[in-house]
C-alpha positions in Angstrom: 160.1 135.8 173.5 158.2 134.4 170.6 160.2 136.5 168.1 163.5 135.2 169.6 162.3 131.6 169.3 161.4 132.1 165.6 164.8 133.7 165.0 166.5 130.8 166.7 164.5 128.2 164.7 165.2 130.1 161.4 169.0 130.2 162.1 169.1 126.5 162.9 167.1 125.6 159.8 169.3 127.6 157.5 172.5 126.3 159.0 171.4 122.8 158.2 171.3 123.7 154.5 174.1 124.3 152.0 173.2 126.0 148.7 174.9 125.3 145.4 176.0 127.3 143.5 175.3 130.4 145.7 177.5 129.2 148.5 179.7 126.7 146.7 180.1 126.4 143.0 180.1 122.6 142.8 178.3 119.7 144.4 181.6 118.1 145.5 182.8 121.3 147.2 179.6 121.4 149.2 179.9 117.8 150.2 183.5 118.4 151.3 182.5 121.1 153.7 179.2 119.6 154.9 178.6 118.0 158.2 176.6 114.8 158.7 172.9 115.4 158.6 172.9 118.5 156.5 171.0 119.0 153.3 172.6 120.3 150.1 170.1 122.1 147.8 171.3 122.3 144.2 170.0 124.9 141.7 170.2 124.9 137.9 171.9 128.4 137.9 174.9 126.4 136.8 174.2 123.6 134.3 175.8 121.1 133.8 177.4 119.9 137.0 180.1 117.3 136.4 180.1 113.7 137.6 182.6 111.8 139.7 180.8 113.0 142.8 181.7 111.0 145.9 179.3 111.2 148.9 181.2 110.1 152.0 178.9 111.7 154.6 175.3 111.4 155.8 173.7 114.0 153.5 170.5 114.8 151.6 171.4 116.1 148.2 168.4 117.5 146.4 167.7 119.4 143.2 165.4 122.3 143.5 164.7 122.5 139.7 165.9 120.9 136.5 169.5 120.2 137.5 171.7 118.1 135.2 174.7 116.1 136.4 176.7 115.3 133.3 178.9 112.2 133.7 179.9 112.0 130.1 183.5 110.8 129.8 183.5 109.8 133.5 183.1 106.3 135.0 180.1 107.4 137.1 178.0 110.4 138.1 177.6 109.8 141.9 179.2 107.2 144.2 177.7 106.7 147.7 180.2 105.6 150.4 178.2 106.5 153.5 175.0 105.8 155.4 171.8 107.9 155.5 172.1 109.5 152.1 169.3 110.8 149.8 169.8 111.7 146.1 166.7 113.3 144.7 165.4 115.2 141.7 168.4 115.2 139.3 168.8 114.5 135.6 171.9 112.3 135.3 173.4 111.7 131.9 176.3 109.7 130.6 177.8 108.4 127.4 179.9 105.5 126.0 182.6 106.3 128.6 180.2 106.1 131.6 179.6 102.8 133.4 177.0 103.9 136.0 174.8 106.8 136.9 174.6 106.2 140.7 176.8 103.6 142.6 175.9 102.4 146.1 179.0 100.7 147.6 179.3 97.8 150.1 178.1 98.4 153.6 176.0 101.6 152.9 172.8 101.7 154.8 169.6 103.8 154.7 170.0 105.1 151.1 167.1 106.7 149.1 167.4 107.3 145.4 164.2 109.0 144.1 162.7 111.2 141.4 165.8 111.1 139.2 166.0 110.8 135.4 169.0 108.6 134.5 170.2 107.8 130.9 173.1 107.2 128.5 175.5 104.9 130.3 177.1 102.4 127.9 180.6 101.6 129.1 181.0 97.9 130.0 182.0 97.3 133.7 185.7 98.2 133.9 186.2 96.3 137.1 185.3 92.8 135.7 184.4 91.1 132.5 180.7 92.1 132.6 179.4 93.8 129.4 176.8 95.6 131.5 176.4 99.3 132.1 174.0 100.6 134.8 171.6 103.3 135.6 171.9 102.4 139.3 174.4 99.9 140.7 174.2 98.5 144.2 176.6 95.8 145.3 177.9 94.2 148.5 180.7 91.9 147.2 183.8 93.9 147.8 187.0 92.5 149.3 184.8 91.4 152.2 181.1 90.6 151.7 179.3 93.6 153.2 175.7 93.9 151.9 174.3 97.4 151.5 170.9 97.4 153.3 167.7 99.4 153.6 167.9 100.8 150.1 164.9 102.6 148.5 164.9 103.2 144.7 161.7 104.9 143.8 159.9 107.1 141.3 163.0 107.3 138.9 162.9 107.2 135.1 165.8 105.1 133.8 166.2 104.7 130.1 168.6 104.2 127.2 171.2 102.3 129.3 173.3 99.5 127.8 172.7 96.3 129.7 170.9 97.0 133.0 168.8 99.8 134.4 169.2 98.7 138.0 171.8 96.1 139.1 172.1 94.7 142.7 175.3 92.9 141.9 175.9 90.3 144.6 174.8 90.5 148.2 172.3 93.2 149.1 169.6 93.3 151.9 166.3 95.0 152.3 166.1 96.7 148.9 162.8 98.2 147.8 162.4 99.1 144.1 159.2 101.0 143.7 157.3 103.0 141.1 160.1 103.4 138.6 159.8 103.7 134.8 162.4 101.5 133.1 162.6 101.7 129.3 164.7 101.3 126.2 167.4 99.2 127.8 169.9 98.5 125.0 171.0 94.8 124.5 174.7 94.0 125.0 176.4 90.7 124.0 177.5 88.2 126.6 179.2 85.3 124.9 176.3 83.9 122.8 173.3 85.8 124.1 172.0 89.4 124.2 171.3 90.9 127.6 169.0 93.8 128.4 167.7 93.6 131.9 165.5 96.0 133.9 166.5 94.7 137.4 169.5 92.4 137.8 171.0 90.8 140.8 172.0 87.8 142.9 171.9 86.8 146.6 169.6 89.6 147.4 167.7 89.2 150.7 164.2 90.6 151.4 163.9 92.3 148.0 160.7 94.1 147.0 160.0 95.0 143.4 156.6 96.7 143.1 154.6 99.0 140.8 157.4 99.4 138.2 156.8 100.0 134.5 159.0 98.2 132.0 159.0 99.1 128.3 161.3 97.8 125.5 163.3 95.6 127.9 164.3 92.0 127.0 164.0 90.8 130.7 162.2 92.8 133.3 164.1 91.1 136.1 166.9 88.5 136.4 167.4 87.4 140.0 169.5 84.5 141.2 169.2 82.9 144.7 167.3 85.9 146.1 164.3 86.2 148.4 161.4 88.7 148.5 158.4 89.7 146.4 157.7 90.9 142.9 154.2 92.5 142.7 152.0 94.6 140.4 154.6 95.5 137.8 
């Protein structure tokens, strides 16, 4: 009976995982066939994986080694359009045609972005007149204000971005930004001033910025009409 139980547990555990590239050659293919709650494990057997990845299901997407997602010549690397999503362990790179590494869209809840290395984004925002590019962009001001909430951004290294490492745009709720290393943010020109911001945002409710390290950044944080705590950075 014990052996049957172990076999049953093993079968359930394995069925909850999808392996890239051994089962599906791209991350997007794995997302398309996945069911809510599954975990996609990505190996560096193929490098580089391409950007423009859209996560529209409740998934954990995890690198098991030094996996690169190359968003060069793409607007973004990963866009999250669902609740209960984790992105962990990737090196995400862009270039002058990339606006953002990871985008979290209005209404998304329970999102964790951790242990990633994000760099190279330098395309000004194509959707408005902002000169900023972003390592991570979270925003809640779509056609209808719908704040993303319960967002954890932790233990990432974000560097060599034009404008802003992390931007909360307008209208977010319960965002924790913890233990990140933010460095070498490249100034961009906005009318008459140069802007290079570690963490940027407005109308953020219950924001926690703690234990982050900022190096070669003009402004560690720029927050308008927001509530929360900034501690031990």
